[in-house]
N, C-alpha and C positions, 0 to 999 in steps of 0.2 A: 504494500500500500504506500508506504513512505520509503524514499530512498535512504540508504545509510548516511549519505552526506547531509540530508535534511535533518535527520535525527541528531547527528553530531553537532550541527549548527545550533540546534535547539539546546542541547546540553551545554555547549559553550556559552550561549546567551545566559542560561540559568547560572552557570558558574560566575560569569562576569557580574550579574546582578547580585549574587551572593557576596562576592568579594568586594564589590565597590559600594553597595548600599546596605545590605543586611549586616555584614560583619562590623562595620563602623557603628551602626545603631546598637548592636549587641554590646560592643565595648563601652559605648556611652552609657547604656543602661546598667552595665556592670559597675561602672564608676559611681553612678548615682546611688545604687543600692549599697555599695561598699561605704560611701561617705555617710549615708543614712544610718547604717549599722554602727559606724564609728561615733557618729553624733549621739546615738542611743547609749553607747557605752560611756561616753563623756557625761551625759545626763545622769546615768545610773551611778557613776563613781564620784563625780565632782560635786554634785549637789547634795544637800542634806535634807531637803524637803521631801516629804513622802509623796506629794503629788508629782514632783519632777522625777522621782525614782520610778514611779509607775509608768510615767510617760517614756522614760528611758527604756524600761523593759519592753514596752510596746514597739518602740523604734527598733530595738535589737531584734525582736521577733519578726517584724515586717521586713527589716533589712535582710535577715537570713532567708525568709520566704522568697523575697525578690531575687536574691542571689541564686537560690536553688532553681527557681523557675527559669531564669535567664540561662543558666548553665545547662539545664535540661533541654531547652529549646535549641541551644547551640549544638548539643549532642545529637538531637533528632535530625537537625539539618545535615550534619555531617554523615549520619547513618544513611539518610535518604540519598545524598549525593554519592556516597560510596557504593550503594546498591545499584543506582542507575548506571554509574560508570562501569561496574563489573558486568551488568547485564548487557550493556552495549558492546563491551569488548568480546563477549561470547558470540555475538552474531556475526 
């Protein structure tokens, strides 16, 4: 149905989009989550108010959740790219 050159061109396009758009977004979101996590640790450790300590705990929790989600998405993207690449090399 599709020629191999057409499929390879589509894979190259997807790799370029991933390398030039998605990966920088992932790095940016990782940085935001990391700094949010660090800010939560600062609130938890540096302040003596119970309200700030609770906010710090929430920031640490959500920072870790954000980091986990972003790393998981990055892994899924890598897995799909690797699978597509290996399937196209078999044909």
